[in-house]
Backbone as CSV, one residue per row, in Angstrom:
resi,resn,N_x,N_y,N_z,CA_x,CA_y,CA_z,C_x,C_y,C_z
1,MET,6.793,15.678,-31.830,6.978,16.077,-30.442,6.066,15.239,-29.543
2,TYR,6.586,14.900,-28.369,5.821,14.138,-27.399,6.112,14.700,-26.007
3,ASN,5.122,15.329,-25.407,5.273,15.934,-24.079,6.516,16.820,-23.981
4,GLY,6.803,17.552,-25.035,7.945,18.460,-25.042,9.254,17.824,-25.473
5,TYR,9.255,16.545,-25.764,10.460,15.831,-26.195,10.376,15.500,-27.678
6,THR,11.503,15.155,-28.255,11.591,14.830,-29.673,10.592,13.754,-30.074
7,ASN,10.462,12.717,-29.242,9.570,11.594,-29.552,9.243,10.833,-28.265
8,TYR,8.380,9.847,-28.389,7.960,9.047,-27.234,9.150,8.350,-26.576
9,GLN,10.048,7.784,-27.384,11.180,7.030,-26.854,12.055,7.907,-25.950
10,THR,12.329,9.138,-26.400,13.151,10.059,-25.614,12.428,10.446,-24.327
11,TRP,11.152,10.737,-24.423,10.356,11.080,-23.248,10.355,9.935,-22.247
12,ALA,10.166,8.709,-22.714,10.092,7.549,-21.817,11.403,7.339,-21.066
13,VAL,12.529,7.411,-21.751,13.824,7.241,-21.084,14.041,8.367,-20.073
14,SER,13.773,9.583,-20.479,13.935,10.730,-19.581,13.027,10.598,-18.353
15,LEU,11.812,10.155,-18.562,10.860,9.981,-17.465,11.372,8.955,-16.457
16,TRP,11.902,7.835,-16.937,12.433,6.805,-16.039,13.645,7.320,-15.272
17,ILE,14.496,8.083,-15.930,15.652,8.668,-15.232,15.169,9.631,-14.153
18,ASP,14.219,10.485,-14.501,13.723,11.486,-13.548,12.957,10.872,-12.380
19,ASN,12.250,9.773,-12.616,11.361,9.212,-11.596,12.005,8.162,-10.705
20,GLU,13.200,7.698,-11.044,13.914,6.750,-10.190,15.042,7.518,-9.502
21,GLU,14.913,7.718,-8.195,15.835,8.579,-7.467,17.299,8.183,-7.653
22,CYS,17.599,6.889,-7.576,18.999,6.476,-7.714,19.502,6.741,-9.130
23,GLN,18.646,6.554,-10.128,19.033,6.870,-11.511,19.282,8.361,-11.672
24,ARG,18.367,9.168,-11.164,18.510,10.625,-11.270,19.773,11.103,-10.560
25,ASP,20.003,10.600,-9.345,21.209,10.985,-8.615,22.466,10.571,-9.374
26,HIS,22.447,9.363,-9.921,23.598,8.874,-10.686,23.881,9.780,-11.880
27,TRP,22.853,10.073,-12.656,23.071,10.856,-13.881,23.359,12.324,-13.590
28,LEU,22.787,12.879,-12.538,23.132,14.256,-12.170,24.576,14.326,-11.673
29,GLY,24.997,13.319,-10.907,26.386,13.263,-10.465,27.338,13.107,-11.633
30,THR,26.972,12.262,-12.582,27.793,12.062,-13.780,27.862,13.348,-14.589
31,ALA,26.724,14.013,-14.747,26.686,15.273,-15.496,27.578,16.319,-14.840
32,SER,27.509,16.424,-13.528,28.329,17.390,-12.795,29.814,17.069,-12.952
33,TYR,30.151,15.790,-12.821,31.552,15.386,-12.963,32.069,15.714,-14.364
34,ILE,31.300,15.373,-15.369,31.715,15.633,-16.751,31.908,17.129,-16.971
35,TYR,30.943,17.908,-16.531,31.029,19.359,-16.743,32.254,19.952,-16.041
36,ASN,32.490,19.518,-14.821,33.568,20.107,-14.028,34.950,19.525,-14.307
37,ASN,35.030,18.300,-14.844,36.325,17.637,-14.973,36.712,17.200,-16.382
38,GLU,35.744,16.991,-17.253,36.076,16.453,-18.573,35.816,17.427,-19.723
39,ALA,34.786,18.213,-19.597,34.409,19.122,-20.692,35.381,20.288,-20.770
40,LYS,35.618,20.702,-22.000,36.526,21.827,-22.229,35.938,22.775,-23.268
41,GLU,36.246,24.034,-23.103,35.899,25.034,-24.122,36.739,24.716,-25.349
42,GLN,36.109,24.645,-26.500,36.827,24.323,-27.725,36.521,25.370,-28.780
43,THR,37.241,25.276,-29.871,37.066,26.248,-30.949,35.623,26.291,-31.440
44,HIS,35.026,25.127,-31.636,33.680,25.066,-32.226,32.589,24.687,-31.227
45,PHE,32.963,24.396,-29.979,31.985,24.001,-28.966,32.244,24.749,-27.677
46,SER,31.169,25.126,-27.005,31.306,25.677,-25.657,31.557,24.517,-24.690
47,LYS,31.934,24.838,-23.471,32.135,23.805,-22.451,30.834,23.017,-22.242
48,MET,29.690,23.722,-22.227,28.397,23.056,-22.039,28.085,22.118,-23.206
49,GLU,28.365,22.540,-24.420,28.123,21.681,-25.585,29.016,20.445,-25.545
50,ASP,30.275,20.624,-25.168,31.194,19.487,-25.060,30.699,18.516,-23.993
51,ALA,30.280,19.047,-22.841,29.745,18.202,-21.771,28.497,17.453,-22.236
52,THR,27.659,18.120,-23.012,26.437,17.487,-23.511,26.763,16.301,-24.413
53,TYR,27.736,16.465,-25.302,28.129,15.354,-26.182,28.719,14.193,-25.390
54,ILE,29.565,14.493,-24.421,30.177,13.434,-23.604,29.105,12.689,-22.819
55,LEU,28.209,13.434,-22.170,27.150,12.815,-21.371,26.196,12.017,-22.242
56,ALA,25.832,12.525,-23.407,24.937,11.799,-24.323,25.551,10.459,-24.712
57,ASP,26.853,10.443,-24.974,27.533,9.183,-25.313,27.466,8.201,-24.146
58,GLN,27.676,8.692,-22.933,27.624,7.807,-21.768,26.216,7.284,-21.516
59,LEU,25.223,8.136,-21.678,23.830,7.697,-21.542,23.514,6.590,-22.544
60,ARG,23.879,6.827,-23.805,23.626,5.848,-24.862,24.331,4.533,-24.564
61,GLU,25.611,4.603,-24.232,26.386,3.387,-23.972,25.799,2.583,-22.824
62,GLN,25.495,3.246,-21.708,24.994,2.519,-20.547,23.633,1.887,-20.825
63,HIS,22.760,2.597,-21.501,21.447,2.028,-21.797,21.552,0.867,-22.786
64,HIS,22.469,0.941,-23.718,22.658,-0.177,-24.651,23.269,-1.379,-23.946
65,GLU,24.168,-1.154,-22.982,24.736,-2.266,-22.212,23.651,-2.980,-21.420
66,VAL,22.787,-2.219,-20.776,21.688,-2.815,-20.007,20.753,-3.572,-20.939
67,LYS,20.440,-2.965,-22.082,19.578,-3.637,-23.066,20.191,-4.956,-23.499
68,ASP,21.491,-4.962,-23.777,22.159,-6.195,-24.214,22.077,-7.279,-23.146
69,SER,22.268,-6.911,-21.884,22.194,-7.922,-20.825,20.773,-8.445,-20.658
70,ILE,19.778,-7.581,-20.789,18.385,-8.021,-20.687,18.043,-8.978,-21.828
71,VAL,18.467,-8.634,-23.021,18.205,-9.481,-24.188,18.897,-10.835,-24.019
72,ASP,20.128,-10.833,-23.504,20.850,-12.088,-23.290,20.169,-12.955,-22.236
73,ILE,19.793,-12.344,-21.110,19.145,-13.089,-20.033,17.838,-13.710,-20.514
74,ALA,17.077,-12.953,-21.284,15.778,-13.436,-21.764,15.918,-14.341,-22.986
75,LYS,17.147,-14.541,-23.452,17.398,-15.380,-24.632,16.586,-14.901,-25.831
76,LEU,16.587,-13.576,-26.013,15.792,-12.966,-27.078,16.636,-12.386,-28.207
77,SER,17.917,-12.744,-28.265,18.812,-12.067,-29.201,18.359,-12.157,-30.660
78,SER,17.631,-13.192,-31.010,17.115,-13.298,-32.382,15.593,-13.367,-32.323
79,SER,14.993,-12.212,-32.055,13.539,-12.194,-31.931,12.997,-10.834,-32.342
80,VAL,11.716,-10.795,-32.548,11.053,-9.539,-32.860,11.198,-8.566,-31.688
81,TRP,11.213,-9.087,-30.449,11.301,-8.240,-29.263,12.664,-7.546,-29.185
82,ALA,13.714,-8.260,-29.504,15.051,-7.649,-29.521,15.137,-6.588,-30.615
83,ASP,14.570,-6.895,-31.773,14.580,-5.923,-32.867,13.811,-4.654,-32.500
84,LEU,12.662,-4.803,-31.862,11.865,-3.645,-31.460,12.568,-2.835,-30.382
85,LEU,13.200,-3.514,-29.431,13.943,-2.816,-28.388,15.113,-2.042,-28.981
86,ASN,15.841,-2.662,-29.893,16.946,-1.978,-30.574,16.459,-0.755,-31.341
87,ALA,15.373,-0.912,-32.061,14.830,0.195,-32.852,14.392,1.340,-31.951
88,SER,13.775,1.016,-30.831,13.327,2.065,-29.908,14.504,2.845,-29.345
89,LEU,15.552,2.144,-28.934,16.711,2.841,-28.377,17.437,3.665,-29.429
90,CYS,17.371,3.246,-30.673,17.999,4.021,-31.752,17.287,5.358,-31.967
91,ASP,16.014,5.423,-31.595,15.241,6.649,-31.783,15.365,7.639,-30.628
92,VAL,15.993,7.221,-29.523,16.132,8.115,-28.368,17.091,9.249,-28.716
93,ASN,16.698,10.453,-28.386,17.550,11.623,-28.577,18.378,11.807,-27.293
94,TRP,19.510,11.116,-27.228,20.364,11.122,-26.043,20.892,12.528,-25.758
95,HIS,21.141,13.281,-26.803,21.639,14.651,-26.661,20.630,15.505,-25.898
96,GLU,19.363,15.339,-26.208,18.307,16.106,-25.541,18.237,15.773,-24.052
97,ILE,18.345,14.498,-23.712,18.317,14.088,-22.308,19.547,14.633,-21.589
98,ALA,20.713,14.524,-22.222,21.950,15.030,-21.623,21.862,16.532,-21.377
99,LYS,21.344,17.251,-22.346,21.216,18.707,-22.209,20.320,19.069,-21.029
100,ASN,19.201,18.352,-20.874,18.288,18.602,-19.762,18.957,18.323,-18.416
101,LEU,19.713,17.233,-18.326,20.417,16.913,-17.086,21.452,17.976,-16.755
102,LEU,22.191,18.415,-17.761,23.207,19.442,-17.526,22.587,20.771,-17.132
103,GLU,21.433,21.085,-17.659,20.750,22.314,-17.252,20.362,22.236,-15.779
104,ASP,19.999,21.038,-15.308,19.643,20.868,-13.900,20.845,21.045,-12.988
105,ILE,22.017,20.546,-13.389,23.191,20.695,-12.516,23.764,22.086,-12.610
106,GLU,23.563,22.749,-13.728,24.103,24.100,-13.900,23.510,25.041,-12.852
107,VAL,22.239,24.849,-12.542,21.575,25.679,-11.546,22.167,25.411,-10.168
108,ALA,22.467,24.138,-9.888,22.989,23.764,-8.582,24.481,24.035,-8.459
109,ALA,25.195,24.107,-9.576,26.654,24.249,-9.520,27.086,25.650,-9.137
């Protein structure tokens, strides 16, 4: 555990999302849209659980896309730095971040 999160990597990503207003607004808007328009009550998942899985996938995908562009720009695709960045992102608990974001919009919704 790190500051209430699964690990340092998850805490760091969540902290950057929370502390950058445009990032926070983007992800809260995305969370609200997913919950209200894409998530569905299912046999084995509640609507909130379905929304959490969808949002976690989007968080993971977008952060990996940004990582890939940064690695390409820096010409680091075959380096220790690219390997460390990949390993760090693999350790992020995207589900935990998604759940926290959805809890924030649930209060406002």
